[in-house]
N, C-alpha and C positions, 0 to 999 in steps of 0.2 A: 765609955766602952764603945768600940767600933760597931758591935751588933746593935746596941741601943740607937746609935746615930743612924745606922742603916735603916732601921725600922721607922724612925721619925722622918727620914728622907723619903722613904717609900710612901709613907702616908701622905706627905705633902705633895709629892709628885702625882700620885694616883688621884688625889682629891682635885688637883688643879690643872694638870697638863697632860698626863700620860693617857694614851688611848685605850690600851688593853692591859689591865692589871696583871694578867697571867703571864705576860712576857717581859715584865719589868726587871726581874732579878737576873743577874749574871754575876759570876764570881768576880768580875772586874769591879763591881760596885763595892765589894768588901775591901779590895785593895785601896780604892780611893778613900773610902771612909776611914781606913787606918791611916792613910797618908795625911789627911787633913788634921788628924788629931795629934800628929807628931810634929817635930820641929823641921822635918825634911821638906823637900820641894815636891808637891803633889802633881807636878806637870806630867811626869812619866806615867803615873797611874791614870790621870785624866786622858792621856793619849791612848792608853790601852782600852779604856772604857769607850772612847770615841770609835776606836777600831771595831770593837765588838758590836756597837750600835749600828755602824755602817754596814757591817757584814750581815747583820740580822734584818736589814731593810728598814730600820727606823729612820725617819726623816731628820734632816739636820736641825730643823726648827724644834722638833720634839726633843732631840738630843740636847740642844743648848738649854731649852727651858727646864729640862730635868736637872742639869747641872746647877742652874740658878736655884732650883728648889733645895738642893743640898746646902748651898751657901745661905739661903734664907733660914734654913733650920739652924745654922750656926750663928745667926744674928747679923750676917753681913748683907749689905745692900746688893752686891753683885759679885760674881767670881773674879778673881784676879785675871788681868789680861793674859798673863803667861799661861795660866791654867786653861782659859777659854781657847787660846790659840792651839794649845796642845790637843785639846779635845777635838777641835775642828780638823786638825791635821790627821789625827788618828781616824776620824770618821771618813775622810777622803781616802785614806789608805784602805780602809775596810770596804768602801764602795768599789775601789779599783780591784781589790782582791776577789770580790764576787764576780766581776766581769772576767778576770783572768782565769779563775778556777770555778766557773759556773757549774761545771759538771760534777764537782765534788759532792760526796754524800753527806747528808746531815747525820751526825753521830747518834742522835736520839731516835729518829724515825727510820733511818736507813734509806731514805729517799733523797733524790737530788734536790737542789735548791731552786728557788724561784727563777734564778738566772738561766738554769738549764731549761726550764719550761718556756721561758721567753725565747730562747734559741729555737726550740722545737716549734713554737708558734710562728716564728719568722719563716721557718722552712715550710710550714703549712700554707702560709700566705704566698710564699714564693712559688710553690708548686701548683697553686690553684690556677687553672686555665679558664679564665672567664672573659667574656666580651667586655670591653672597656665601658660600654654604655650601660651595663647592668650593675646594680648595686650588689655588693657581696653580702651574703648571708651565711649562717652556719651551714645551711643545706647545700649551698653552692660550694662552700669550702670542704664539705664532707666531714666536718668535725664539730664538736661542741665541748665545752668544759663541764665536767662533773665536779662540783665543789662540796667539800665535806667540812663541817664546822663542829668540833667536839668540845669547844671551850665552855667551861662552866665556872666562871668566877676565878678567883685567885687560887693557885695550887702551888705547893712547894716544888723546888726543882726536881727532886727525885720522882715525885708523882707525875710531874709533867713529862719527864723522860720516859717513864714506863708507859704512860698513855700514848705518847707519840710512837713508841715502838709497837704497841698493839695496833694502832691505826695503820701504820706503815705496812705491817705484816698482813693486815686484813685487805688493804688495797692491792698489794702484790698478789695475794691469793685469789682475789676476785677477778682482777683484770689481767694478770699475767704479763708476759712479754708482749711488746708491740704497742703498748699504751703508755706514752710518756706521762709521768706523774711526778709530783713534787710536793714538798712542804712549803707553805707560804708564811709560816710563823704564827704564833699566837693560837695554836690549836686548829688552824685552818689548812686544808690540803686540797689538791686539785689533780684531776686526771684529764688528759686530752683524749676523748673517746670519739669513735665514729658516729656520725649523726644518722647514718642510714641503717643502723641496727636498733632493734627495740630496746630502749634504755631500761625498761622496768625490771626484767629479770636480774641484771647485774646490780641495780640499785637495791633491790630487795635482798639479794645475796650479800651485798656489802653491809647493809644494816645488820643482818644476822651475824656476820662474821665479826664486825666491830663489837657487837654486844657480847658474843661468845668470848672473845679474847679479853675484853674488859672485865667480865665476870670472873674469868680464871685468875686474873691478877688483882681482883678486888678493887677495881678502879671505877665502879659504877657511880660512887658518890662524887667523883671528880670529873665526870664526863656528862656533857649535856644530855638530858633525857626528854624526848628522844633525840638522838644525834640528828643534826640538820644536814640533809643531803639534797642538793638541787642541781638543775641543769642551767648553765649560763650559755646562751647562744653566742657565737663569735660575732663581733661587730665587723664593720666594713674594712677596717685597716688594722695593721699590726700595732700601730701606736695606740689605737683605741683599745685593743686587746690588752696591752700592757696597763692601761689605766683601769681596765676591768680587774686585773690581778690586784692592783693597789686597792681598789674599792672593796673587793671581797675579803682581802687578807687583813686589813686593819680598819674595821668598821668603827 
């Protein structure tokens, strides 16, 4: 049965290669699990899964290792070359799509994607007028990142979507317009906030608003308690800032 294979595949992947159990599931895994159990060619399903992984910001190494876990579950030494190639082609398409459509909204949280935040960070560094001799800091740039992590182990897709919607609404209510914000995947979110404002009132308000919305939707058991919210100073360069996003989004 595809569902049984999917669960064995997930267990093997989470045990050995997958970084965040909460973001492993995607509907494309069901299609691939079904395809490998039939006489058809699973390449198309593998390509679709690769595209989904690339769009979600999963690295190519983790994506390939996850596919290998599926075939180990089936008793095979490695995936067929055609399936592996299709997965990689789909991943490349997904990565290209996030660049081309970086401002698209995440359907779960209603927030833009990581690529949107990367663009706004580039604008922040570009607009900073600093003497070339001085090292850039978050204070000089005038901004810092507020990072929110609500992940609490593995959750089903429906609970994850409801939790993301609650957090996205709480962030929008707390910070409002003029503060670029995004979902980073895996239950992690970020806001580009001004560094010259007292951060504590909005941080406290955000904690309360997330708790209120999660209580209304009965999501407390699937949300980190307490929600982790912290300030990440911006590093000296945009490239380093992008690495910061990678670090905080997939620990």
